C-alpha positions as a LaTeX table, in Angstrom:
\begin{tabular}{lrrr}
\hline
Residue & $x$ (\AA) & $y$ (\AA) & $z$ (\AA) \\
\hline
Met1 & 0.00 & 0.00 & 0.00 \\
Thr2 & 1.33 & 3.42 & $-0.99$ \\
Ser3 & $-0.08$ & 6.39 & 0.92 \\
Phe4 & 0.47 & 10.07 & 0.19 \\
Ile5 & $-1.31$ & 13.38 & $-0.31$ \\
Leu6 & $-1.95$ & 14.38 & $-3.92$ \\
Asn7 & $-2.57$ & 18.13 & $-3.87$ \\
Glu8 & $-5.27$ & 18.34 & $-1.15$ \\
Arg9 & $-6.53$ & 14.76 & $-1.47$ \\
Pro10 & $-5.30$ & 11.76 & 0.58 \\
Val11 & $-4.38$ & 8.75 & $-1.57$ \\
Arg12 & $-4.06$ & 5.10 & $-0.59$ \\
Thr13 & $-3.37$ & 2.85 & $-3.53$ \\
Glu14 & $-2.45$ & $-0.75$ & $-4.30$ \\
Glu15 & $-0.92$ & 0.23 & $-7.63$ \\
Arg16 & 2.54 & $-1.25$ & $-8.13$ \\
Pro17 & 5.33 & 0.87 & $-6.59$ \\
Gly18 & 7.28 & 0.69 & $-9.86$ \\
Leu19 & 4.56 & 2.55 & $-11.75$ \\
Thr20 & 5.88 & 6.01 & $-12.56$ \\
Leu21 & 4.31 & 8.92 & $-10.75$ \\
Leu22 & 3.45 & 10.43 & $-14.13$ \\
Glu23 & 1.41 & 7.35 & $-15.09$ \\
Phe24 & $-0.44$ & 7.41 & $-11.79$ \\
Ile25 & $-1.21$ & 11.13 & $-11.99$ \\
Arg26 & $-2.55$ & 10.97 & $-15.53$ \\
Gly27 & $-3.90$ & 7.42 & $-15.79$ \\
Val28 & $-5.23$ & 6.74 & $-12.30$ \\
Ala29 & $-5.85$ & 10.15 & $-10.71$ \\
Cys30 & $-6.95$ & 11.57 & $-14.09$ \\
Leu31 & $-5.11$ & 14.86 & $-13.67$ \\
Ser32 & $-4.03$ & 16.03 & $-17.12$ \\
Gly33 & $-2.05$ & 19.15 & $-16.25$ \\
Thr34 & 1.11 & 17.08 & $-15.85$ \\
Lys35 & 2.20 & 16.41 & $-19.41$ \\
Asp36 & 3.53 & 13.17 & $-20.89$ \\
Ala37 & 6.33 & 13.96 & $-23.34$ \\
Cys38 & 9.94 & 12.74 & $-23.47$ \\
Arg39 & 9.81 & 10.18 & $-20.60$ \\
Glu40 & 13.55 & 10.72 & $-20.11$ \\
Gly41 & 13.57 & 13.72 & $-17.77$ \\
Glu42 & 14.77 & 16.01 & $-20.55$ \\
Cys43 & 11.85 & 18.35 & $-21.20$ \\
Gly44 & 10.33 & 19.26 & $-17.83$ \\
Ala45 & 6.72 & 19.01 & $-19.02$ \\
Cys46 & 5.97 & 16.38 & $-16.35$ \\
Thr47 & 7.47 & 18.36 & $-13.44$ \\
Val48 & 5.76 & 18.00 & $-10.06$ \\
Leu49 & 6.67 & 18.95 & $-6.52$ \\
Leu50 & 7.52 & 16.19 & $-4.07$ \\
Gly51 & 7.30 & 17.36 & $-0.46$ \\
Ser52 & 8.81 & 15.41 & 2.45 \\
Arg53 & 8.09 & 16.04 & 6.11 \\
Gln54 & 11.26 & 16.48 & 8.16 \\
Ser55 & 11.84 & 15.31 & 11.73 \\
Asp56 & 11.30 & 18.88 & 13.02 \\
Gly57 & 7.89 & 19.07 & 11.35 \\
Thr58 & 8.95 & 21.32 & 8.48 \\
Met59 & 8.49 & 20.44 & 4.83 \\
Val60 & 11.10 & 20.22 & 2.07 \\
Tyr61 & 9.74 & 20.47 & $-1.46$ \\
Lys62 & 11.70 & 19.50 & $-4.57$ \\
Ala63 & 10.76 & 19.77 & $-8.22$ \\
Cys64 & 11.09 & 16.34 & $-9.85$ \\
Ala65 & 10.51 & 14.73 & $-13.22$ \\
Ser66 & 7.46 & 12.55 & $-12.53$ \\
Cys67 & 8.24 & 10.40 & $-15.60$ \\
Leu68 & 11.33 & 9.08 & $-13.75$ \\
Thr69 & 9.93 & 9.05 & $-10.20$ \\
Ala70 & 8.41 & 5.82 & $-8.93$ \\
Leu71 & 5.00 & 5.86 & $-7.30$ \\
Gly72 & 6.50 & 4.04 & $-4.32$ \\
Asp73 & 8.98 & 6.89 & $-3.84$ \\
Ala74 & 6.03 & 9.18 & $-3.10$ \\
Asp75 & 4.99 & 7.12 & $-0.07$ \\
Gly76 & 4.52 & 9.43 & 2.90 \\
Cys77 & 4.96 & 12.55 & 0.77 \\
His78 & 2.99 & 15.50 & $-0.56$ \\
Val79 & 2.74 & 15.42 & $-4.35$ \\
Val80 & 1.80 & 18.73 & $-5.96$ \\
Thr81 & 0.68 & 19.03 & $-9.58$ \\
Val82 & $-0.40$ & 22.22 & $-11.33$ \\
Glu83 & $-3.99$ & 21.41 & $-10.31$ \\
Gly84 & $-2.85$ & 21.73 & $-6.69$ \\
Leu85 & $-1.90$ & 25.34 & $-7.38$ \\
Gly86 & $-5.01$ & 26.10 & $-9.45$ \\
Gly87 & $-8.17$ & 28.05 & $-8.81$ \\
Glu88 & $-8.84$ & 31.72 & $-8.30$ \\
Pro89 & $-7.01$ & 33.92 & $-7.74$ \\
Leu90 & $-3.95$ & 32.79 & $-9.67$ \\
Thr91 & $-0.86$ & 32.09 & $-7.62$ \\
Leu92 & 1.90 & 34.69 & $-7.79$ \\
Val93 & 3.97 & 32.53 & $-10.17$ \\
Gln94 & 1.00 & 31.97 & $-12.49$ \\
Arg95 & 0.13 & 35.68 & $-12.49$ \\
Leu96 & 3.70 & 36.67 & $-13.36$ \\
Ile97 & 3.75 & 34.11 & $-16.19$ \\
Val98 & 0.64 & 35.82 & $-17.61$ \\
Glu99 & 1.87 & 39.37 & $-17.05$ \\
His100 & 5.17 & 38.71 & $-18.81$ \\
Ser101 & 3.64 & 36.76 & $-21.73$ \\
Ala102 & 5.66 & 33.72 & $-20.66$ \\
Ser103 & 3.31 & 31.13 & $-22.15$ \\
Gln104 & 2.06 & 30.37 & $-25.64$ \\
Cys105 & 0.72 & 26.88 & $-26.36$ \\
Gly106 & 0.78 & 26.09 & $-22.63$ \\
Phe107 & 2.03 & 22.52 & $-22.91$ \\
Cys108 & 5.25 & 23.31 & $-21.05$ \\
Thr109 & 3.80 & 25.98 & $-18.76$ \\
Pro110 & 2.62 & 23.68 & $-15.93$ \\
Gly111 & 6.17 & 22.35 & $-15.50$ \\
Ile112 & 7.59 & 25.87 & $-15.52$ \\
Val113 & 5.07 & 26.94 & $-12.87$ \\
Leu114 & 6.02 & 23.95 & $-10.69$ \\
Ser115 & 9.76 & 24.57 & $-11.10$ \\
Leu116 & 9.45 & 28.24 & $-10.12$ \\
Thr117 & 7.19 & 27.34 & $-7.21$ \\
Gly118 & 9.76 & 24.77 & $-6.08$ \\
Phe119 & 12.43 & 27.47 & $-6.32$ \\
Ala120 & 10.36 & 29.75 & $-4.09$ \\
Leu121 & 9.88 & 26.94 & $-1.55$ \\
Gly122 & 13.45 & 25.69 & $-1.48$ \\
Ser123 & 16.05 & 28.24 & $-2.60$ \\
Leu124 & 18.23 & 29.45 & 0.27 \\
Ser125 & 18.96 & 32.79 & $-1.37$ \\
Leu126 & 15.92 & 33.34 & $-3.63$ \\
Ser127 & 18.39 & 34.84 & $-6.11$ \\
Tyr128 & 17.82 & 35.22 & $-9.83$ \\
Asp129 & 20.69 & 32.83 & $-10.56$ \\
Asp130 & 18.99 & 30.20 & $-8.40$ \\
Ala131 & 15.73 & 30.77 & $-10.27$ \\
Leu132 & 17.45 & 30.18 & $-13.62$ \\
Asn133 & 19.10 & 27.04 & $-12.26$ \\
Ala134 & 15.67 & 25.81 & $-11.14$ \\
Leu135 & 14.41 & 26.23 & $-14.71$ \\
Asp136 & 17.32 & 24.52 & $-16.45$ \\
Gly137 & 15.31 & 21.34 & $-17.06$ \\
Asn138 & 12.24 & 23.04 & $-18.53$ \\
Ile139 & 12.28 & 23.25 & $-22.32$ \\
Cys140 & 9.80 & 25.54 & $-24.08$ \\
Arg141 & 9.81 & 25.58 & $-27.89$ \\
Cys142 & 7.04 & 28.18 & $-28.40$ \\
Thr143 & 7.34 & 31.02 & $-25.97$ \\
Gly144 & 10.95 & 32.16 & $-26.05$ \\
Tyr145 & 13.05 & 32.06 & $-22.93$ \\
Ala146 & 13.43 & 35.83 & $-22.48$ \\
Ser147 & 9.84 & 36.24 & $-21.29$ \\
Ile148 & 10.13 & 33.22 & $-18.97$ \\
Arg149 & 13.30 & 34.70 & $-17.48$ \\
Asn150 & 11.53 & 38.04 & $-17.07$ \\
Ala151 & 8.80 & 36.29 & $-15.08$ \\
Ala152 & 11.46 & 34.57 & $-12.95$ \\
Lys153 & 13.19 & 37.89 & $-12.31$ \\
Ala154 & 9.93 & 39.49 & $-11.29$ \\
Leu155 & 9.30 & 36.61 & $-8.90$ \\
Cys156 & 12.69 & 37.15 & $-7.24$ \\
Glu157 & 11.92 & 40.83 & $-6.84$ \\
Ala158 & 8.50 & 40.07 & $-5.35$ \\
Leu159 & 10.03 & 37.65 & $-2.83$ \\
Ala160 & 13.01 & 39.83 & $-1.90$ \\
Gly161 & 11.64 & 40.78 & 1.52 \\
Ile162 & 10.12 & 37.51 & 2.75 \\
Asp163 & 11.42 & 35.54 & 5.72 \\
Lys164 & 13.88 & 32.98 & 4.35 \\
Ala165 & 13.98 & 30.80 & 7.48 \\
Pro166 & 12.90 & 27.25 & 6.51 \\
Gly167 & 10.36 & 27.02 & 9.31 \\
Lys168 & 8.70 & 30.31 & 8.38 \\
Arg169 & 9.03 & 30.08 & 4.61 \\
Pro170 & 5.72 & 28.23 & 3.90 \\
Gly171 & 3.71 & 30.76 & 5.89 \\
Ala172 & 5.44 & 33.64 & 4.13 \\
Leu173 & 4.76 & 32.08 & 0.74 \\
Ile174 & 1.10 & 31.54 & 1.59 \\
Ser175 & 0.85 & 35.22 & 2.53 \\
Ser176 & 2.64 & 36.17 & $-0.70$ \\
Gly177 & 0.23 & 34.09 & $-2.77$ \\
Val178 & 2.87 & 31.65 & $-4.04$ \\
Val179 & 1.14 & 28.56 & $-2.64$ \\
Pro180 & $-2.45$ & 27.95 & $-1.47$ \\
Ala181 & $-3.41$ & 28.11 & 2.20 \\
Tyr182 & $-3.88$ & 24.32 & 2.47 \\
Phe183 & $-0.07$ & 23.91 & 2.42 \\
Ser184 & $-0.05$ & 24.90 & 6.10 \\
Glu185 & $-2.06$ & 21.79 & 6.99 \\
Val186 & 0.13 & 19.31 & 5.11 \\
Pro187 & 2.85 & 18.68 & 7.76 \\
Gly188 & 0.25 & 17.63 & 10.32 \\
Arg189 & $-1.59$ & 15.45 & 7.84 \\
Leu190 & 1.65 & 13.70 & 6.85 \\
Ala191 & 2.73 & 12.97 & 10.44 \\
Gly192 & 3.28 & 9.23 & 10.69 \\
Leu193 & 2.19 & 8.61 & 7.09 \\
Gly194 & 4.69 & 6.22 & 5.50 \\
Ala195 & 7.24 & 7.24 & 8.13 \\
Ile196 & 8.72 & 3.78 & 8.70 \\
Pro197 & 10.10 & 2.18 & 5.52 \\
Ala198 & 9.32 & $-1.48$ & 5.12 \\
Pro199 & 12.36 & $-3.78$ & 5.25 \\
Cys200 & 13.68 & $-4.64$ & 1.82 \\
Gly201 & 13.29 & $-8.18$ & 0.61 \\
Lys202 & 16.28 & $-10.25$ & $-0.45$ \\
Asn203 & 15.37 & $-9.95$ & $-4.12$ \\
Ala204 & 14.39 & $-6.29$ & $-4.01$ \\
Val205 & 15.98 & $-3.90$ & $-6.49$ \\
Pro206 & 17.55 & $-0.94$ & $-4.67$ \\
Val207 & 16.45 & 2.38 & $-6.15$ \\
Ala208 & 18.22 & 5.60 & $-5.17$ \\
Gly209 & 17.15 & 8.38 & $-7.52$ \\
Gly210 & 16.08 & 6.08 & $-10.34$ \\
Thr211 & 16.81 & 8.77 & $-12.93$ \\
Asp212 & 18.75 & 6.33 & $-15.09$ \\
Leu213 & 16.97 & 3.11 & $-14.11$ \\
Phe214 & 13.56 & 4.41 & $-15.17$ \\
Val215 & 14.92 & 5.41 & $-18.56$ \\
Gln216 & 16.62 & 2.08 & $-19.18$ \\
Lys217 & 14.33 & $-0.48$ & $-17.49$ \\
Pro218 & 10.83 & 0.92 & $-16.84$ \\
Glu219 & 9.00 & $-2.32$ & $-17.75$ \\
Gln220 & 11.30 & $-4.47$ & $-15.62$ \\
Leu221 & 10.98 & $-2.13$ & $-12.62$ \\
Leu222 & 7.20 & $-2.14$ & $-12.93$ \\
Glu223 & 7.22 & $-5.89$ & $-12.25$ \\
Ser224 & 9.98 & $-5.87$ & $-9.60$ \\
Glu225 & 10.04 & $-5.55$ & $-5.85$ \\
Leu226 & 11.71 & $-2.21$ & $-5.17$ \\
Cys227 & 13.65 & $-0.89$ & $-2.20$ \\
Phe228 & 13.66 & 2.93 & $-2.06$ \\
Leu229 & 16.87 & 4.25 & $-0.55$ \\
Ser230 & 15.34 & 7.73 & $-0.41$ \\
Lys231 & 13.45 & 6.50 & 2.66 \\
Arg232 & 16.70 & 5.67 & 4.46 \\
Arg233 & 17.28 & 8.74 & 6.62 \\
Asp234 & 20.43 & 7.07 & 7.95 \\
Leu235 & 21.93 & 7.35 & 4.45 \\
Asp236 & 20.91 & 10.98 & 3.92 \\
Tyr237 & 23.67 & 13.20 & 5.31 \\
Val238 & 26.66 & 15.33 & 4.44 \\
Arg239 & 29.10 & 15.90 & 7.28 \\
Glu240 & 32.78 & 16.46 & 7.84 \\
Asp241 & 35.39 & 15.35 & 10.32 \\
Lys242 & 39.06 & 16.25 & 10.60 \\
Glu243 & 40.07 & 14.28 & 7.50 \\
Phe244 & 37.04 & 13.64 & 5.30 \\
Leu245 & 33.88 & 15.05 & 3.86 \\
Arg246 & 31.33 & 12.24 & 4.14 \\
Ala247 & 28.18 & 11.85 & 2.05 \\
Gly248 & 25.59 & 9.17 & 2.73 \\
Gly249 & 24.55 & 6.82 & $-0.04$ \\
Ala250 & 21.11 & 8.43 & $-0.42$ \\
Val251 & 22.29 & 12.05 & $-0.71$ \\
Thr252 & 21.05 & 13.69 & $-3.88$ \\
Ile253 & 23.42 & 15.56 & $-6.13$ \\
Glu254 & 21.54 & 18.81 & $-5.51$ \\
Asp255 & 21.67 & 18.44 & $-1.71$ \\
Phe256 & 25.37 & 17.62 & $-1.96$ \\
Arg257 & 25.96 & 20.60 & $-4.26$ \\
Asn258 & 24.24 & 22.98 & $-1.85$ \\
Ser259 & 25.77 & 21.57 & 1.34 \\
Pro260 & 27.63 & 24.25 & 3.35 \\
Ala261 & 30.48 & 21.78 & 3.97 \\
Val262 & 30.87 & 21.11 & 0.24 \\
Arg263 & 30.82 & 24.81 & $-0.59$ \\
Arg264 & 33.38 & 25.51 & 2.10 \\
His265 & 35.92 & 22.87 & 1.06 \\
Phe266 & 35.11 & 22.41 & $-2.65$ \\
Pro267 & 33.48 & 25.68 & $-3.79$ \\
Ala268 & 33.91 & 24.90 & $-7.49$ \\
Leu269 & 31.54 & 21.92 & $-7.22$ \\
Ala270 & 28.56 & 24.27 & $-6.87$ \\
Ala271 & 29.00 & 25.19 & $-10.55$ \\
Asp272 & 30.53 & 21.93 & $-11.79$ \\
Leu273 & 27.59 & 19.80 & $-10.65$ \\
Leu274 & 25.20 & 22.03 & $-12.58$ \\
Leu275 & 26.72 & 20.36 & $-15.64$ \\
His276 & 25.66 & 16.92 & $-14.40$ \\
Ser277 & 21.98 & 17.34 & $-15.21$ \\
Ser278 & 19.02 & 19.65 & $-14.72$ \\
Ala279 & 17.46 & 20.55 & $-11.37$ \\
Ile280 & 14.52 & 18.16 & $-11.79$ \\
Leu281 & 17.06 & 15.32 & $-12.08$ \\
Arg282 & 19.63 & 16.60 & $-9.56$ \\
Asn283 & 16.83 & 16.69 & $-7.00$ \\
Lys284 & 16.48 & 12.90 & $-7.33$ \\
Ala285 & 19.79 & 11.56 & $-8.70$ \\
Thr286 & 22.36 & 10.56 & $-6.08$ \\
Leu287 & 26.14 & 10.58 & $-5.96$ \\
Ala288 & 26.14 & 6.88 & $-5.10$ \\
Gly289 & 23.78 & 6.10 & $-7.96$ \\
Asn290 & 26.03 & 7.89 & $-10.44$ \\
Ile291 & 28.93 & 5.75 & $-9.24$ \\
Val292 & 27.08 & 2.42 & $-9.19$ \\
Asn293 & 25.72 & 3.11 & $-12.67$ \\
Ala294 & 29.36 & 2.66 & $-13.72$ \\
Ser295 & 29.12 & 4.83 & $-16.80$ \\
Pro296 & 32.57 & 5.56 & $-18.24$ \\
Ile297 & 31.51 & 9.21 & $-18.60$ \\
Gly298 & 29.60 & 9.79 & $-15.35$ \\
Asp299 & 30.37 & 13.37 & $-14.31$ \\
Ala300 & 30.18 & 12.78 & $-10.56$ \\
Ala301 & 32.33 & 9.65 & $-10.78$ \\
Ile302 & 34.99 & 11.53 & $-12.77$ \\
Ile303 & 35.06 & 14.33 & $-10.20$ \\
Leu304 & 35.21 & 11.96 & $-7.25$ \\
Leu305 & 38.01 & 9.93 & $-8.85$ \\
Ala306 & 40.23 & 13.00 & $-9.01$ \\
Leu307 & 39.35 & 13.84 & $-5.41$ \\
Asp308 & 40.52 & 10.38 & $-4.24$ \\
Ala309 & 37.10 & 9.34 & $-2.91$ \\
Arg310 & 36.64 & 6.08 & $-0.99$ \\
Leu311 & 33.44 & 4.04 & $-0.82$ \\
Met312 & 32.00 & 2.42 & 2.28 \\
Ile313 & 30.12 & $-0.65$ & 1.12 \\
Thr314 & 27.60 & $-2.33$ & 3.41 \\
Gly315 & 26.31 & $-5.88$ & 2.96 \\
Glu316 & 23.02 & $-7.46$ & 4.01 \\
Ser317 & 24.51 & $-8.63$ & 7.32 \\
Gly318 & 25.69 & $-5.10$ & 8.11 \\
Arg319 & 29.30 & $-5.95$ & 7.43 \\
Lys320 & 31.21 & $-2.98$ & 6.01 \\
Arg321 & 34.26 & $-2.71$ & 3.79 \\
Glu322 & 36.06 & 0.24 & 2.26 \\
Val323 & 37.03 & 0.38 & $-1.41$ \\
Pro324 & 38.96 & 3.22 & $-3.11$ \\
Leu325 & 36.88 & 4.52 & $-5.98$ \\
Asp326 & 39.71 & 3.89 & $-8.43$ \\
Lys327 & 39.49 & 0.16 & $-7.56$ \\
Phe328 & 35.69 & $-0.02$ & $-7.76$ \\
Phe329 & 35.26 & $-0.15$ & $-11.55$ \\
Leu330 & 36.21 & $-3.60$ & $-12.83$ \\
Gly331 & 35.10 & $-3.29$ & $-16.46$ \\
Tyr332 & 32.39 & $-1.79$ & $-18.61$ \\
Lys333 & 29.32 & $-1.59$ & $-16.34$ \\
Lys334 & 31.02 & $-3.95$ & $-13.87$ \\
Thr335 & 31.78 & $-2.95$ & $-10.28$ \\
Asp336 & 33.14 & $-4.41$ & $-7.07$ \\
Leu337 & 29.64 & $-4.67$ & $-5.62$ \\
Ala338 & 28.29 & $-8.06$ & $-4.61$ \\
Cys339 & 24.64 & $-9.05$ & $-4.50$ \\
Gly340 & 22.96 & $-7.48$ & $-1.49$ \\
Glu341 & 25.61 & $-4.80$ & $-1.04$ \\
Leu342 & 25.13 & $-1.06$ & $-1.42$ \\
Val343 & 27.32 & 2.03 & $-1.30$ \\
Ser344 & 26.40 & 3.44 & 2.11 \\
Glu345 & 28.92 & 6.30 & 2.23 \\
Ile346 & 31.31 & 8.26 & 0.04 \\
Ala347 & 34.32 & 9.69 & 1.88 \\
Ile348 & 36.28 & 12.50 & 0.20 \\
Pro349 & 39.60 & 13.59 & 1.74 \\
Leu350 & 39.58 & 17.26 & 2.67 \\
Pro351 & 41.89 & 19.17 & 0.32 \\
Pro352 & 45.36 & 19.86 & 1.71 \\
Ala353 & 47.04 & 23.25 & 1.64 \\
Gly354 & 48.23 & 24.05 & $-1.87$ \\
Ala355 & 45.56 & 21.92 & $-3.56$ \\
Arg356 & 43.85 & 23.14 & $-6.72$ \\
Tyr357 & 40.94 & 21.37 & $-8.40$ \\
Asn358 & 39.37 & 21.72 & $-11.85$ \\
Phe359 & 36.70 & 19.95 & $-13.92$ \\
Glu360 & 36.25 & 20.13 & $-17.68$ \\
Lys361 & 33.52 & 18.66 & $-19.89$ \\
Val362 & 32.76 & 18.62 & $-23.61$ \\
Ser363 & 29.17 & 17.89 & $-24.67$ \\
Asn364 & 26.77 & 19.07 & $-27.35$ \\
Arg365 & 24.64 & 20.93 & $-24.83$ \\
Thr366 & 25.82 & 22.58 & $-21.62$ \\
Ile367 & 23.26 & 21.18 & $-19.17$ \\
Leu368 & 21.12 & 18.41 & $-20.57$ \\
Asp369 & 23.70 & 16.21 & $-22.20$ \\
Ile370 & 26.12 & 13.36 & $-21.60$ \\
Ala371 & 29.78 & 14.17 & $-22.03$ \\
Ala372 & 31.75 & 13.14 & $-25.08$ \\
Val373 & 34.87 & 13.44 & $-22.92$ \\
Asn374 & 35.25 & 14.84 & $-19.40$ \\
Ser375 & 38.16 & 15.21 & $-17.01$ \\
Ala376 & 38.93 & 16.35 & $-13.47$ \\
Leu377 & 42.23 & 17.31 & $-11.91$ \\
Leu378 & 43.54 & 17.72 & $-8.37$ \\
Leu379 & 46.97 & 19.34 & $-8.22$ \\
Thr380 & 48.80 & 19.87 & $-4.94$ \\
Thr381 & 51.94 & 21.98 & $-4.79$ \\
Ala382 & 54.65 & 22.27 & $-2.16$ \\
Thr383 & 55.75 & 25.56 & $-0.59$ \\
Asp384 & 58.27 & 26.09 & $-3.40$ \\
Gly385 & 55.50 & 25.81 & $-6.01$ \\
Ala386 & 56.58 & 22.40 & $-7.35$ \\
Val387 & 54.07 & 19.61 & $-7.86$ \\
Lys388 & 53.67 & 17.52 & $-4.73$ \\
Asp389 & 50.78 & 15.32 & $-5.89$ \\
Leu390 & 48.76 & 15.07 & $-9.09$ \\
Arg391 & 45.54 & 13.14 & $-9.79$ \\
Val392 & 43.80 & 13.35 & $-13.15$ \\
Ser393 & 40.68 & 11.43 & $-14.18$ \\
Ala394 & 39.16 & 11.09 & $-17.63$ \\
Gly395 & 35.86 & 9.78 & $-18.98$ \\
Gly396 & 34.77 & 8.71 & $-22.44$ \\
Val397 & 38.19 & 7.36 & $-23.37$ \\
Gly398 & 37.92 & 3.78 & $-22.13$ \\
Pro399 & 35.49 & 1.16 & $-20.82$ \\
Val400 & 35.53 & 2.66 & $-17.31$ \\
Ala401 & 36.02 & 6.06 & $-15.72$ \\
Met402 & 39.80 & 6.25 & $-15.73$ \\
Leu403 & 42.36 & 7.55 & $-13.27$ \\
Leu404 & 45.48 & 8.35 & $-15.27$ \\
Pro405 & 48.36 & 6.11 & $-14.16$ \\
Gly406 & 52.02 & 6.97 & $-13.66$ \\
Leu407 & 51.65 & 10.64 & $-12.76$ \\
Glu408 & 54.24 & 10.35 & $-9.99$ \\
Lys409 & 56.82 & 11.33 & $-12.58$ \\
Phe410 & 55.42 & 14.87 & $-12.60$ \\
Cys411 & 56.15 & 15.42 & $-8.89$ \\
Gly412 & 58.87 & 17.97 & $-8.32$ \\
Arg413 & 58.19 & 19.80 & $-11.59$ \\
Lys414 & 56.71 & 23.27 & $-11.92$ \\
Pro415 & 53.06 & 23.23 & $-13.08$ \\
Asp416 & 53.85 & 25.14 & $-16.26$ \\
Ala417 & 52.80 & 24.79 & $-19.89$ \\
Ala418 & 55.50 & 22.20 & $-20.57$ \\
Leu419 & 54.19 & 19.99 & $-17.77$ \\
Phe420 & 50.66 & 20.07 & $-19.16$ \\
Glu421 & 51.86 & 19.28 & $-22.67$ \\
Asp422 & 53.60 & 16.22 & $-21.22$ \\
Leu423 & 50.43 & 15.45 & $-19.25$ \\
Ala424 & 48.43 & 15.55 & $-22.49$ \\
Lys425 & 50.84 & 13.03 & $-24.04$ \\
Ala426 & 50.53 & 10.77 & $-20.99$ \\
Ala427 & 46.72 & 10.97 & $-21.16$ \\
Leu428 & 46.68 & 10.07 & $-24.84$ \\
Ala429 & 48.98 & 7.10 & $-24.21$ \\
Ala430 & 46.61 & 5.75 & $-21.53$ \\
Ala431 & 43.38 & 6.39 & $-23.42$ \\
Lys432 & 41.58 & 3.63 & $-25.30$ \\
Pro433 & 38.45 & 5.26 & $-26.74$ \\
Ile434 & 36.12 & 3.65 & $-29.27$ \\
Asp435 & 33.96 & 5.06 & $-32.05$ \\
Asp436 & 30.38 & 5.64 & $-30.91$ \\
Ile437 & 27.48 & 8.04 & $-31.29$ \\
Arg438 & 29.32 & 10.77 & $-29.38$ \\
Gly439 & 32.33 & 10.81 & $-31.66$ \\
Ser440 & 35.13 & 8.82 & $-33.22$ \\
Ala441 & 38.04 & 7.49 & $-31.20$ \\
Glu442 & 40.30 & 9.96 & $-32.97$ \\
Tyr443 & 38.02 & 12.87 & $-32.03$ \\
Lys444 & 37.89 & 11.79 & $-28.40$ \\
Lys445 & 41.67 & 11.64 & $-28.21$ \\
Leu446 & 41.80 & 15.14 & $-29.62$ \\
Leu447 & 39.33 & 16.30 & $-26.97$ \\
Leu448 & 41.28 & 14.62 & $-24.18$ \\
Gly449 & 44.45 & 16.44 & $-25.11$ \\
Gln450 & 42.57 & 19.71 & $-25.30$ \\
Leu451 & 41.06 & 19.13 & $-21.85$ \\
Met452 & 44.55 & 18.75 & $-20.36$ \\
Arg453 & 45.41 & 22.15 & $-21.82$ \\
Ala454 & 42.09 & 23.52 & $-20.55$ \\
His455 & 43.10 & 22.47 & $-17.04$ \\
Ala456 & 46.31 & 24.47 & $-17.47$ \\
Arg457 & 44.48 & 27.58 & $-18.67$ \\
Thr458 & 41.93 & 27.47 & $-15.86$ \\
Leu459 & 44.55 & 26.97 & $-13.14$ \\
Ala460 & 46.67 & 29.78 & $-14.62$ \\
Ala461 & 43.64 & 32.12 & $-14.63$ \\
Val462 & 42.84 & 31.28 & $-11.00$ \\
Glu463 & 46.46 & 31.81 & $-10.04$ \\
Ala464 & 46.53 & 35.20 & $-11.78$ \\
Ala465 & 43.27 & 36.27 & $-10.15$ \\
Ser466 & 44.52 & 35.38 & $-6.68$ \\
\hline
\end{tabular}
């Protein structure tokens, strides 16, 4: 039994947990405002809000692609479609969409309204940049993005003076007309609803974000027993100790990106992880899921390889073992993960003094695309400016995400143009790309060499600016 609140209405359903939320909303609940389009999380037409009650009684709302969100993942949550914001008068977001002529055919507009409403509910700063990031997964072919951005800017201006404290935000947004008054009743109605996740069966398929699984295997997941890691509060954390930044296996990429600890120790990741995917996917996709997916071009895996991440793997009996990420990938789509095991924690060493990090990616589109080739670098220098340690990862140039071998030979050298030219040669010698839809092997080798030079240019620019 899956229980949740759909807009204002309580729902208890025996529908299979692997049914997508989009299919339930349209086919079972008969709400047609949520649109069925790409079914790959690329267009944003199916965007809904998924609200979770926190232990302190507050709500956290996230905009998600309902075409890639399982019905079972909504257990104990508040699901908001455009109908849940409807009625008279229009909400503030809807009114600004109208006033700025930010809708034409209207097919994409419900998703845009939900994404901007999710921004208003969840953004820490309520800045215009955050509003644009919230819209990065919403494609609109008719209207033209200038008018949509104008509506987003007007929303930021309208919300400039509201109380940003999480506990007071919903009340402030009700007063501002962003969400209906019934939102104030939702935390109490959700108390105890789906709060205790059922134990996972031995044959259950673990689902973290599901943003790749529900593209690749929707029919298989519909018939499978599923175990939703999003319900594991013990796996949902980002914390630091004296040596490591630690992220639980259920932490989403967006929560990791916005974590104060991440922004303090790895400030560049706030922008780099925007390249991973759009907000409606980052709000569901997890770091651990990106790793376990074992794609040779997974952005998060490439970044974490350069940062020398280690994985804590937990088995069914509770037994734990630690595996360096560079030893985890055994072959194409093969990992050092036995049946019944899951990645319960990712530990990233805190950067030492003199450490500089950079990430580069080449893809057809900036946000919604898979890399042709990507690379990350962590360079640590000694007090005399010579290289003390160097780690470089590369994706798209072999069957697994690759950590370049043999870079010890660069220690003691100055990180100048000559070093990076030699690094490019070393990268090309280690690379074993193949021809595929994203480019020929020859093209990928060309890109890899160029990315090594891009690392040099970026580090030089940072050095000059400092």
